[in-house]
GUFI-421391 format. One line per 5 residues: their letters; for each residue x, y, z of N, C-alpha, C. Coordinates in Angstrom, 3 decimals, padded with zeros to 6 digits. Atoms other than C-alpha are relative to their C-alpha. Last residue first. Example, Ala and Ser with C-alpha at 12.3 -4.5 7.8 and 13.67 -1.06 7.14 Angstrom:
REM residues 2
SA = -000.820 -001.190 -000.060 013.670 -001.060 007.140 -000.770 001.090 000.730  000.890 -001.190 000.000 012.300 -004.500 007.800 000.900 001.200 000.000
***
This chain:
REM residues 193
ILTIG = -000.710 -001.271 -000.160 008.239 022.778 020.706 -000.940 001.087 000.748  000.886 -001.069 -000.614 007.176 019.245 020.803 000.900 001.263 000.255  -000.654 -000.929 -000.777 009.340 016.870 018.487 -001.009 001.113 000.592  000.892 -000.920 -000.414 007.927 013.686 017.008 000.741 000.891 000.859  000.149 -001.085 000.825 010.506 011.745 014.970 -000.951 001.206 000.287
EHSRV = -001.173 -001.103 -000.038 011.419 009.745 017.890 000.009 000.975 -000.901  000.314 -001.111 -001.108 007.933 008.225 017.997 001.177 000.997 000.225  -000.155 000.344 -001.329 008.876 006.733 014.672 -000.460 000.971 001.065  -000.593 001.327 -000.099 008.146 006.633 010.970 000.039 -000.559 001.422  -001.348 -000.283 -000.429 005.695 009.613 011.090 000.596 -001.479 000.347
ITGKY = -000.616 001.255 -000.552 002.334 009.199 009.361 001.604 000.363 000.180  -001.521 000.080 000.302 000.643 012.579 008.866 000.471 -001.347 000.760  -000.927 -000.164 -001.150 -003.114 012.793 008.447 001.425 -000.217 -000.264  -001.158 -000.877 000.257 -004.922 013.553 005.276 000.631 000.255 001.330  000.113 -001.068 -000.932 -008.092 011.614 006.515 001.178 001.166 000.092
LFDVQ = 001.413 -000.412 -000.161 -008.721 009.474 003.549 -000.044 001.083 001.078  000.879 -000.302 001.200 -005.284 009.045 002.017 -001.254 000.662 000.363  -000.655 -000.791 000.984 -002.913 009.231 004.884 -000.951 000.488 -001.046  -000.410 -001.281 -000.647 -004.942 007.899 007.786 000.587 000.971 -000.995  001.254 -000.745 -000.309 -006.604 005.270 005.450 000.366 001.507 000.666
RLTFQ = 000.498 -000.597 001.273 -003.096 004.134 004.186 -001.176 000.737 000.180  -000.888 -001.181 000.526 -001.807 003.937 007.649 -000.320 000.374 -001.243  000.242 -001.006 -000.938 -004.868 001.740 008.917 000.966 001.286 -000.580  001.317 -000.833 000.431 -004.712 -000.363 005.747 -000.310 001.103 000.804  -000.207 -000.706 001.151 -000.985 -001.289 006.541 -001.331 000.872 -000.530
YDEEN = -001.040 -001.062 -000.446 -001.729 -002.421 010.100 000.178 000.951 -001.250  000.804 -001.088 -000.750 -004.860 -004.308 009.012 000.900 001.100 000.373  001.145 -000.743 001.058 -002.849 -006.032 006.293 -000.700 000.810 000.591  -000.638 -001.140 000.604 000.116 -006.747 008.854 -001.021 000.727 -001.095  -000.697 000.597 000.944 -002.311 -008.730 011.275 000.626 001.253 -000.984
LASIG = 000.068 001.483 -000.175 -004.053 -008.281 014.624 000.899 -000.594 -001.144  001.068 000.685 000.577 -002.971 -004.578 014.601 000.091 -001.442 000.254  -000.025 001.379 000.301 -000.637 -002.258 016.470 -001.335 -000.565 -000.429  001.413 000.731 000.291 000.070 001.324 016.650 000.182 -001.433 -000.224  000.923 -000.082 -001.135 003.006 003.267 018.193 -001.454 -000.338 -000.116
DMPVI = -000.246 001.063 -001.103 005.789 002.193 015.987 -000.856 000.228 001.257  000.249 001.403 000.670 004.086 003.875 012.829 000.389 -001.010 001.169  -001.408 000.598 000.147 003.850 007.235 014.542 -000.262 -001.514 -000.231  -000.204 001.460 -000.302 000.419 008.551 013.668 001.355 -000.410 000.018  -001.350 000.415 000.198 -000.332 012.443 013.530 -000.046 -001.460 000.596
VEYWR = -000.293 001.291 -000.641 -003.860 013.833 013.126 001.388 -000.513 -000.469  -000.977 000.665 000.807 -004.774 017.292 012.581 000.611 -001.112 000.734  -001.373 000.156 -000.794 -007.999 018.055 014.296 001.024 -000.541 -001.039  -000.989 -000.842 000.401 -010.762 019.210 011.806 001.265 000.080 000.829  000.200 -001.191 -000.846 -013.711 017.433 013.369 001.159 001.194 -000.070
LAASG = 001.300 -000.600 000.406 -013.806 015.069 010.584 -000.352 001.061 000.825  -000.088 -000.811 001.334 -010.157 014.488 011.225 -001.075 000.573 -000.396  -000.666 -001.130 -000.327 -010.878 013.524 014.903 000.289 000.777 -001.192  000.840 -000.982 -000.658 -013.542 011.065 013.946 000.718 001.396 000.186  000.922 -000.472 000.829 -011.101 009.420 011.494 -000.959 001.118 000.560
ATHLV = -000.720 -000.757 000.958 -008.283 009.076 014.001 -000.861 000.642 -000.970  -000.140 -001.248 -000.909 -010.803 007.743 016.633 000.673 000.983 -001.003  001.270 -000.659 -000.220 -012.077 005.095 014.015 000.086 001.298 000.776  000.573 -000.581 001.339 -008.754 004.259 012.859 -001.085 000.912 000.242  -000.985 -001.102 000.266 -007.337 003.810 016.525 -000.498 000.567 -001.369
CINAV = 000.160 -001.126 -000.859 -010.534 001.816 017.576 001.106 001.147 -000.338  001.316 -000.061 -000.503 -010.674 -000.593 014.463 000.045 001.247 001.058  001.041 -000.131 000.947 -007.861 -000.766 012.077 -001.268 000.188 000.473  -000.132 -000.987 000.920 -005.045 -000.087 014.643 -001.252 000.259 -001.038  -000.459 000.438 001.188 -006.266 -001.887 017.521 -000.014 000.724 -001.227
TGVIV = 000.514 001.240 000.499 -004.607 -000.652 019.547 -001.349 000.017 -000.068  000.694 001.009 -000.795 -002.385 002.313 020.737 -000.406 -001.133 -000.978  -000.853 001.442 000.015 -001.128 005.586 019.179 -001.066 -000.869 000.818  000.896 001.050 -000.319 -002.742 008.999 018.199 000.889 -001.306 -000.172  -000.859 001.224 000.296 -000.833 012.221 018.106 -000.805 -001.218 000.623
LKKVG = 000.077 001.183 -000.679 -003.521 014.965 017.915 001.001 -001.161 -000.383  -000.722 001.207 000.500 -003.131 018.412 016.805 000.007 -001.239 000.893  000.328 000.046 001.444 -005.493 021.377 017.359 000.647 -001.244 -000.641  -000.819 001.046 000.664 -005.768 021.277 021.239 -000.351 000.080 -001.546  -000.671 -000.618 001.047 -006.957 024.643 022.747 000.679 -000.976 -000.969
KVRLI = -001.657 -000.155 -000.217 -007.454 023.019 026.133 000.507 000.603 -001.330  -000.309 -000.640 -001.140 -011.328 023.616 026.042 001.380 000.325 000.253  000.363 -001.535 000.364 -011.473 022.354 022.512 000.235 000.872 001.171  -000.985 -000.431 000.981 -009.742 019.052 023.468 -000.215 001.424 -000.263  -001.331 -000.229 -000.523 -011.966 018.558 026.449 001.096 000.494 -000.757
HDLST = 000.133 -001.342 -000.854 -015.117 019.388 024.472 001.338 000.059 000.772  -000.191 -001.266 000.721 -014.073 016.849 021.839 -000.126 001.206 000.840  -001.312 -000.274 000.455 -013.453 014.176 024.320 000.266 001.247 -000.913  -000.171 -001.332 -000.196 -016.697 014.365 026.340 001.425 000.282 -000.640  -000.917 -000.468 -000.887 -017.838 011.055 025.165 000.113 001.426 000.151
GYFAD = 000.638 000.069 -001.151 -020.917 009.506 023.225 001.019 000.335 001.298  001.329 000.418 000.024 -018.747 008.789 020.202 -000.481 -000.117 001.386  000.971 -001.276 -000.035 -015.484 010.764 020.349 -001.445 -000.438 000.235  -000.234 -000.405 -001.289 -013.276 007.509 021.302 -000.900 001.503 000.151  -000.299 -001.497 000.010 -014.657 005.904 018.210 000.005 000.575 001.305
YRLKK = -001.311 -000.093 000.605 -014.683 001.947 018.484 000.603 001.416 000.058  -000.291 000.539 001.373 -017.576 002.145 020.884 001.197 000.004 -000.415  001.009 000.890 000.297 -018.619 002.990 024.375 000.186 -000.968 -001.135  000.713 -000.039 001.272 -015.632 004.976 025.518 -000.831 -001.301 -000.127  000.771 001.330 000.132 -014.338 005.710 028.813 -000.828 000.110 -001.129
VLIDG = 001.160 -000.147 000.774 -012.019 008.846 028.447 -000.510 -001.388 -000.154  000.610 001.324 000.379 -009.216 009.087 031.018 -001.412 000.218 -000.646  001.396 000.214 000.264 -007.168 012.306 031.359 -000.485 -001.291 -000.502  000.440 000.574 001.131 -003.672 012.762 032.638 -001.580 -000.179 000.020  -000.032 -001.123 001.092 -002.956 015.265 035.424 -000.466 -000.553 -001.464
DKPKL = 000.644 -001.368 -000.270 -002.163 012.658 038.058 000.230 001.010 -001.141  -000.532 -000.698 -001.292 -000.623 009.647 036.494 -000.934 001.199 000.192  000.124 -001.486 -000.059 -002.048 007.166 033.890 000.545 000.512 001.375  000.893 -000.560 -000.924 -000.484 003.639 034.012 -000.144 001.504 -000.107  000.340 -001.355 000.482 001.660 002.772 030.914 -001.130 000.696 000.922
EDIIE = -001.166 -000.722 000.400 003.563 -000.222 032.154 -000.350 001.408 -000.467  -001.081 -000.593 -001.044 000.833 -001.433 034.267 001.092 000.781 -000.616  -001.036 000.927 -000.451 -001.704 -002.065 031.379 000.964 000.834 000.904  -001.184 -000.186 000.798 -004.663 000.322 031.409 001.073 -000.929 000.501  -001.098 -000.955 -000.408 -007.664 -001.404 033.069 001.176 000.167 -000.982
AGWTN = 000.269 -001.221 000.424 -010.576 -002.863 031.224 000.971 000.993 000.417  -000.120 -000.063 001.275 -009.467 -006.462 031.638 -000.209 001.444 -000.654  -001.650 -000.137 000.293 -008.768 -006.123 035.257 000.064 000.163 -001.498  -000.801 001.247 -000.123 -012.572 -005.326 035.627 001.307 000.028 -000.316  -000.485 000.302 -001.389 -014.431 -002.058 036.564 000.513 -001.400 000.145
AVAHK = -000.314 -001.039 -000.842 -016.344 -001.937 033.128 000.394 -000.524 001.415  001.224 -000.265 -000.818 -016.043 -005.071 031.047 000.383 001.156 001.054  000.010 -001.297 -000.625 -013.124 -004.657 028.675 -001.269 000.254 000.700  -001.280 -000.593 -000.053 -013.850 -007.877 026.606 -000.212 001.333 000.832  000.126 -000.784 -001.139 -016.782 -010.479 026.084 001.542 000.654 000.270
GWIKF = -000.166 000.766 -001.311 -016.802 -011.787 022.710 000.125 001.042 001.004  -001.482 000.145 -000.406 -015.889 -009.568 019.563 000.126 -000.987 001.122  -001.077 -000.055 000.968 -019.132 -009.382 017.430 001.351 -000.573 000.396  000.355 001.031 001.020 -021.800 -010.574 019.704 000.983 -000.013 -001.056  -000.616 001.433 -000.463 -019.904 -008.899 022.678 -000.386 -001.018 -001.329
EPDDE = -001.267 000.033 000.617 -020.644 -005.329 020.916 000.570 -001.514 000.257  000.168 000.695 001.226 -024.204 -005.893 022.177 001.166 -000.219 -000.902  -000.170 -000.865 001.059 -023.062 -005.002 025.742 -000.170 -000.751 -001.360  000.818 000.558 001.068 -024.573 -007.361 028.339 000.250 000.865 -001.386  -000.218 001.451 000.023 -021.874 -006.965 031.167 -000.790 -000.510 -001.346
AHWDQ = 000.735 000.691 -000.891 -021.595 -003.129 030.348 000.024 -001.560 -000.207  001.275 000.662 000.395 -018.544 -002.078 028.318 -000.771 -000.458 001.110  000.680 000.119 -001.195 -015.657 000.326 028.713 -001.469 -000.466 -000.178  001.417 000.735 000.507 -013.173 000.528 026.005 -000.454 -000.405 001.373  000.282 001.243 -000.653 -010.592 002.910 027.812 -001.296 -000.530 -000.690
TYIVT = 001.321 000.490 000.238 -009.082 005.957 026.108 -000.219 -001.387 000.624  000.109 001.475 000.236 -006.074 007.602 027.603 -001.381 -000.161 -000.347  001.298 000.625 -000.127 -005.419 011.288 027.127 -000.010 -001.406 -000.129  -000.087 001.605 000.293 -002.045 013.021 027.643 -001.410 -000.533 000.445  001.032 000.901 -000.233 -002.165 016.845 027.219 000.159 -001.353 -000.312
SNKSR = 000.965 000.271 001.203 001.136 018.586 027.046 -001.039 -000.882 000.597  001.121 -000.197 -000.412 003.088 019.719 030.004 -001.243 000.032 -000.863  000.222 -001.227 000.643 006.384 019.569 028.072 -001.446 000.579 000.500  -001.058 -001.057 -000.491 007.656 016.796 030.417 -000.203 001.319 -000.712  -000.119 -000.304 -001.325 004.341 015.087 030.156 001.038 001.054 000.443
FKEIL = 001.064 -000.955 -000.105 004.310 014.954 026.309 -000.158 000.594 001.446  -000.266 -001.151 000.667 007.785 013.395 026.362 -001.030 001.143 -000.031  -000.890 -000.678 -000.759 007.026 010.895 029.001 000.462 001.338 -000.668  000.798 -000.474 -001.305 003.849 009.720 027.313 000.886 000.965 000.792  000.904 -001.236 000.451 005.811 009.572 024.041 -000.776 000.550 001.178
LRIPE = -000.957 -001.197 000.333 008.467 007.426 025.627 -000.817 001.182 -000.418  -000.389 -000.512 -001.300 005.704 005.029 027.176 000.943 001.152 -000.128  001.006 -000.751 -000.480 004.181 004.788 023.620 000.317 000.596 001.351  000.183 -001.343 000.860 007.486 003.799 022.006 -001.220 000.823 000.703  -001.311 -000.786 -000.270 008.173 001.190 024.895 -000.233 001.326 -000.715
VTKRS = -000.008 -000.352 -001.500 004.564 -000.532 024.898 001.206 001.207 000.120  000.249 -001.570 000.062 004.479 -000.520 020.979 -000.056 000.567 001.572  -001.142 -000.874 000.672 006.181 -003.925 020.544 -000.232 001.466 000.371  -001.173 000.148 -000.931 003.687 -005.531 023.174 001.305 000.876 -000.607  000.141 -001.237 -000.815 000.834 -004.418 020.935 001.131 000.097 001.028
EPVFL = -000.871 -001.101 000.478 001.947 -006.896 018.241 -000.105 001.241 000.984  -001.376 000.290 -000.385 000.411 -009.817 020.236 001.036 001.148 -000.369  -000.698 -000.319 001.398 -003.065 -008.309 020.093 001.437 -000.216 000.321  -001.281 -000.498 000.009 -004.897 -009.879 023.152 000.425 000.181 -001.376  -000.104 -000.163 001.420 -008.687 -010.215 022.937 001.403 000.620 -000.302
SGREH = 001.026 000.770 000.724 -009.384 -011.862 026.247 000.150 000.218 -001.504  001.155 -000.789 000.372 -006.160 -010.463 027.859 -000.985 -000.742 -001.028  001.095 000.782 -000.583 -003.749 -012.992 029.428 -001.268 000.634 -000.396  000.036 001.234 000.432 -000.896 -011.685 027.128 -001.170 -000.980 000.595  -000.646 000.804 -000.916 -001.524 -008.102 028.018 -000.294 -001.456 -000.408
AFDNQ = -001.461 -000.045 000.028 -002.276 -005.589 025.455 000.676 -000.809 000.974  -000.628 -000.061 001.275 -005.810 -006.134 024.348 001.514 000.017 000.084  000.691 000.890 000.891 -007.852 -007.186 027.518 000.821 000.045 -001.431  -000.322 001.272 -000.246 -005.226 -005.445 029.718 -000.571 -001.104 -001.026  000.616 000.616 -001.090 -005.753 -002.125 028.121 000.280 -001.490 000.253
MDVVI = -001.315 000.826 -000.525 -003.657 -000.034 025.943 -000.530 -000.622 001.278  000.343 001.373 -000.364 -007.112 001.148 024.436 001.117 -000.957 000.411  001.099 000.731 000.286 -005.949 004.261 022.566 -000.077 -001.468 000.448  -000.453 001.366 -000.012 -003.412 006.544 023.833 -001.255 -000.863 000.094  001.064 000.920 -000.383 -004.258 010.011 022.666 000.562 -001.378 000.075
LASEK = -000.237 001.411 000.321 -001.454 012.511 022.836 -001.109 -000.721 000.465  000.219 000.915 -001.017 -002.263 016.168 022.797 000.302 -001.293 -000.486  000.020 001.429 000.429 -001.137 019.222 020.768 -000.435 -000.944 001.244  001.248 000.269 000.861 -001.817 022.875 020.964 -000.046 -001.425 -000.406  001.135 -000.571 -000.738 000.590 023.691 024.023 -001.386 -000.526 -000.811
ASIEV = 000.385 000.692 -001.169 003.250 021.340 022.874 -001.263 000.567 000.602  000.122 -000.968 -001.279 003.357 022.998 019.453 -000.520 -000.975 001.149  001.352 -000.517 -000.414 004.323 020.390 016.812 000.079 000.756 001.223  -000.186 -000.832 -001.300 007.603 019.385 014.992 -001.431 000.499 000.199  001.186 -000.996 -000.013 007.413 016.511 012.542 000.271 000.820 001.376
KERVE = 000.223 -000.888 -001.110 010.220 014.171 011.550 -001.187 000.967 -000.127  -000.995 000.385 -001.018 010.857 011.205 009.285 -000.044 000.794 001.310  -001.083 -000.892 -000.303 007.820 011.536 007.182 000.855 -000.523 001.004  -000.506 -000.099 -001.499 005.862 008.779 005.717 001.065 000.931 000.106  -001.207 -000.813 -000.295 003.604 009.131 002.549 000.437 -000.265 001.583
YRM = 000.450 -001.198 -000.812 001.158 006.287 001.766 001.444 000.695 000.301  -000.793 -001.195 -000.057 001.177 003.526 -000.653 -000.558 001.054 000.844  000.952 -001.213 -000.026 000.000 000.075 000.044 000.848 001.118 -000.085
***
């Protein structure tokens, strides 16, 4: 698949936010009910981005898939990320700290039925660095929803994971082609100024 990849991008720390999508036990821990094996490779790049954003007093937002016991989505994916369970918690390596924001989401899109857009607008955020899992589902739907709200979307290739290579490549293609987002090769290529 063809898409443009940039080596470096500079963004305003004040006008940018990091969105960490669904790095929860059920997706990113080997005992999780919908474990994405490739998610383990993204933990360190995501951790380093979180530190970078925190060091610049930039906004760090975590999304959590957060389902009721009888959620209709379970007909598609099976039971996962049930509210207030171990599976719904953020993995230990990336635990939120004071000042970070948690958005509990009901569907794939982190904007759907949540206060995410309001939070970003109040903070004056214009650019979103989006990382997490699952790339072609919750990451892509969140990136698309952000782009449709006129946020600039930036996706580091080493910060997202999918269940297979085809889905991973599809995500990057869609972010570039459909949503006019920026693909950056590595988390190291993102500079906050």
